[in-house]
N, C-alpha and C positions, 0 to 999 in steps of 0.2 A: 790184243788182234793177232792173230797168227800170220807170218809171212808169208806172202805168196809170190815172192821173188823165186826165181827160178822153177816156179810150178811149171806145167806144160799149158799152153793157149786152151787147149780143149778142157784141162781142168779147172781153168779159172772162168772159161765161159759157163761150164757146167755151176762154178759154185755161183757164179751171176745171178744164172736162169733160176737157182732155188733160193735164193736170196739170203744163201750162207755168208754172203760176203755183196757189200754192194759194189756198183762199179766206180763210184766216188772215192771208198777205201783202196780198191785195186789201182787207181789213177793216182792216188795220193803217195802210195806205195814205191811205185816206179819214178816218180817225180823227185821223191825223197832221195831215191837210189841214185839218180842222174845227178841230182845236186850234191851228192856226198862223192861221188867218186868221177865224174866227169872230167872235170877239170884236169885231172892226173892221163886220163885215158884219151880224152879226147874224141870221142865216138860220135857225139851227137854236136852238131854245127849249127841249128835252128830249132826252137821250140816255141809250141803257140805258148800264149800266157797261162800260166798257172789257174787264174780265173774262168778263161773261155774252156780247158778243158775240163774243170770242174762242174761248170754249167751246162756241159755237155752229157758229163756222166750223170747228172742229177735228172736230166732228161730221160735217160737212155732206165736208170731206175725207177723212175714213174712209169713207163712204158711195161714194165714187167710187172710194176705192181697193179698197174690195170689192165693185167693179162692181155694186154696188146702181140698180135704175131710180130714176132721179131725174127732178124736174120742169124744166120750161124757164127757170125762173131760180133754179138749184142754186147756192147758195153765192152768190148776188150781194147785196151790202149795197145797203139804199136807204132812204131818208125818207120820211116820209108829211105831208101837210097835216094842221095840228092839228084839223081837222073830223073826222077819223076815230079813234076808239078803239083805242087798242094798250092790249093787257094789260099794266099795271106801269107806264105812261107818263101823264104830266099828259095830261088830256083837257079844253080850255079854250075851244076856240073863240075863243080871243082875249079872253075876258071876265075880268078880274081876279077877278070873285066867283068864279070857279072854278078859282083856281088850285091849289086842294088838291083837285082831283079828278082821283084816277086812277083809270084803266079798269079794271074790273074782268074784262072780256071784250074780245077783237075784235070790231071790226066785220067784218060778211060778206066785204068786199072784203080787209080783212088777212088774213082767214082763207085766203081763195084765193089771194092772193099767198106766203102761208108755204106753203101745201098745195104750190106750184111752186117750192118751194125758197128764196124772196126770205128774207134776214136783214133784218130792221127795225130799224135802228139808233138811229133818233129821229125827232122830230118839228120841222117847219117852220113857222116863223112866217107871221102872216095879218093880216087887219084883224079886228075887232070881230066875230062872226057872220061872217064873211066877206062883210062888206055894204059893202066900199068899193072905189075905185079904188086904193087905195096898200096896204102892208102895214104899217101901224103900229098897235098897239093899246097902251093904258095900263099894260098890265103887264108886257108884253115888250120894249116898245118899236120904235123903228124899224128894218125893213130896209133896209141901205143897197145902193144898186146897185155891185156889185163892180167894175166898170169906171170908176166915178165916183162916190167916196163922197161928196161933196155932193150927190149926189142921192138921193131914195128910188126904190124899185122899185115898178112897179104891182102891182096887187092885184087879186082878194083873195090868190093863190097867189102874191104875190111873194118868200114865204120859199122858195117851191118851186122858182120859178123862179134866185132867187139860189144857192139849194142847187147847182142843176145848173150854172149859169154860173160858180161858186165852186171847182167840183171837188171838192163835200162829198159827191156821191152820184150815181153814173152813172143812177139813175133816180128817178123822184119820182113821187108819186101825189098828184094836186092835182084841182082843182074847176074850173068854169068854168060861171057861170049866163048870162053875157049875148055869148059869142062863138059 
C-alpha cells in the first residue's frame, strides 16, 4: 500500500472518492504515524479510540460504495486545536484545571467539518488559553519541533503545525489571533 502521509488533503479525498484507497486505510496510516512519532513530538493531546475512528471510516467507505452524496471532506481524518469542543474529547484549552473537561457537544466549526464528512481523530496541543508564542502548558507539556526536537514549535497553534509537519493529519483546524 502506497503511503499517503504528507499528501495533500485534496489528493487524499480524491483517492477516497475514487476508491483507489479506503478511508479505513487512510485513518490507519495516520494513526500509525501518530503512535510512532507523537511520544517525542507531543503534538496530539487527546485521541479518539482506534476502534471508533475505524468504525466511522468504514461507514464513510460504505457511503461511497453505495454512491451516496458526500461532502467535500468525506472520509478525511483530521485533528483540531484544543480550543474547539469535540464531543467526547478533552477540552482543556491548555489549562490543567480543565484536564477532566470532556466536551458534551461539538463546537459549530466541528459540526460543519463533520457535515462535510471529516473524521475528527483527535486534539492538538497549544499554549495555555492559546495566549503565548510557543506551545507548552503545564498539563500536556511542550510540543517539540519535528525537525529539531531540541526546539519548541511556535504557538499558540504549535500542536496544529507540528501535527501537519509530522504527518499526523492531512488537515488541521487551528486559530490565529495576531497574524
